[in-house]
C-alpha positions in Angstrom: 10.2 -3.8 17.1 7.5 -5.7 18.9 5.0 -4.4 21.3 4.9 -6.7 24.4 0.7 -5.8 24.0 0.8 -8.4 21.4 -1.6 -11.6 22.0 -1.6 -13.5 18.4 0.8 -14.7 15.0 -2.4 -11.8 13.0 -1.1 -9.5 15.4 2.4 -9.8 15.2 1.8 -10.2 11.5 -0.1 -6.6 11.3 2.2 -4.5 14.2 5.2 -5.5 14.2 8.0 -3.7 12.4 8.6 -6.3 9.9 5.0 -8.2 10.1 5.1 -5.6 6.6 7.6 -6.2 5.0 7.0 -10.4 5.3 3.8 -10.0 4.9 4.2 -9.0 1.9 2.2 -12.1 -0.3 1.1 -12.7 -3.7 -0.6 -15.5 -3.2 -4.4 -15.9 -4.4 -6.2 -17.5 -1.4 -4.6 -13.6 0.5 -5.6 -10.9 -2.0 -9.9 -10.0 -2.9 -9.6 -7.9 -5.1 -8.0 -10.8 -7.5 -11.7 -12.2 -9.6 -12.3 -15.4 -10.3 -14.2 -15.6 -13.9 -10.7 -14.3 -15.6 -9.3 -17.8 -15.8 -7.0 -16.6 -19.3 -5.4 -13.4 -16.0 -5.2 -15.5 -13.3 -3.1 -19.0 -15.3 -0.5 -15.7 -16.3 0.2 -14.4 -13.4 0.3 -18.1 -12.0 3.0 -18.2 -14.4 4.9 -14.7 -14.1 4.7 -14.7 -10.2 7.1 -17.4 -9.1 9.9 -15.3 -10.4 8.8 -11.8 -8.5 8.3 -13.4 -5.3 11.8 -15.5 -5.2 12.8 -11.1 -6.2 11.2 -10.2 -3.3 12.0 -12.8 -0.4 15.2 -12.5 -2.3 14.9 -8.6 -1.2 13.6 -9.1 2.8 16.7 -11.4 3.3 19.1 -8.3 2.3 16.8 -6.2 4.9 16.6 -8.5 7.6 19.9 -9.4 7.1 21.1 -5.9 7.3 19.3 -5.6 10.5 21.2 -8.6 12.1 24.3 -7.4 11.6 25.1 -4.4 14.1 26.3 -6.4 17.8 23.2 -4.2 19.0 19.6 -5.5 17.0 20.9 -9.5 17.6 19.1 -10.0 20.8 16.4 -7.8 18.5 15.9 -9.7 15.8 16.6 -13.2 17.4 13.4 -12.4 19.9 11.2 -11.2 17.2 12.0 -14.7 14.5 10.9 -16.8 18.2 8.1 -15.2 18.8 6.7 -15.6 15.0 7.6 -19.6 15.5 6.2 -19.7 18.8 3.1 -18.0 17.9 2.5 -20.0 15.0 3.1 -23.3 16.7 0.0 -24.5 17.0 -0.6 -23.5 12.5 0.6 -26.9 10.9 -2.6 -28.5 14.0 -5.8 -30.2 12.2 -8.4 -27.4 13.5 -5.6 -24.0 13.8 -8.3 -21.0 15.1 -6.4 -19.1 11.5 -8.0 -16.1 12.3 -5.0 -16.2 15.4 -2.4 -17.3 13.5 -0.1 -15.8 11.1 -1.6 -16.0 7.0 -0.2 -18.5 4.9 1.9 -16.0 3.0 3.8 -14.3 5.8 5.1 -17.5 7.3 6.6 -18.7 4.4 8.5 -15.4 3.3 9.9 -15.8 7.2 10.9 -19.2 6.8 12.3 -18.8 3.3 13.9 -16.4 5.6 15.3 -18.2 7.8 16.4 -20.6 5.5 18.4 -18.5 3.0 19.6 -17.7 6.8 21.2 -20.6 7.8 22.7 -20.9 4.5 24.5 -17.3 4.9 
């Protein structure tokens, strides 16, 4: 789930079991392949992206929810949630070190899943 050798939020995002899933992001700041000189295409993407992001987060929620159903997994998933929050506690700081914290897309997806779980 979450190797003990992980020391910060960025490593947690990159090397944990759920990290690659929750790390999916369509944010332009995190995708270096988008060329900034194609304004028309970028504007079209901004229009098309929100429904795709919502659908992707719904799938993420279903996966995490199904991981929580078996009693054997609950503690592991909740420990993972706690580690994500603890390792990214300084994300809201003014001078946060972005290279050791999880990316914004990961955190937004993670918090979206947590919010959906609280409504379930």
